[in-house]
C-alpha positions, 0 to 999 in steps of 0.5 A: 727147802725152796728159796720163796718159802726164806723170801720175807712175806712184809718189809716188817719180816725183812728188817726184823730178820736184818737187825736179829742176823736172819730168819730162824731156822728149826733145831734139829736135836740131832746136829747138837753136841752131845752134852748139848742133844742129853741136857735137852732130852732131860729137861724136856723127860722132866717136864713130861714126867712132873706133868703126868705127876702133878695130873695122876697126884691132883687126881688121888688127893680128890 
């Protein structure tokens, strides 16, 4: 990432970054510990499967 991309675009964001302890970076799943990755993939899979089931069941029930 370029250095200018890390600069805040206004004073409010700069103040917020200082209060909260820095900017949020994109989370790379590959860098997380294995149990947390497995839990993350499991939760995302549950949300996707639940959404698909709700759509299918709503189509069938009509």
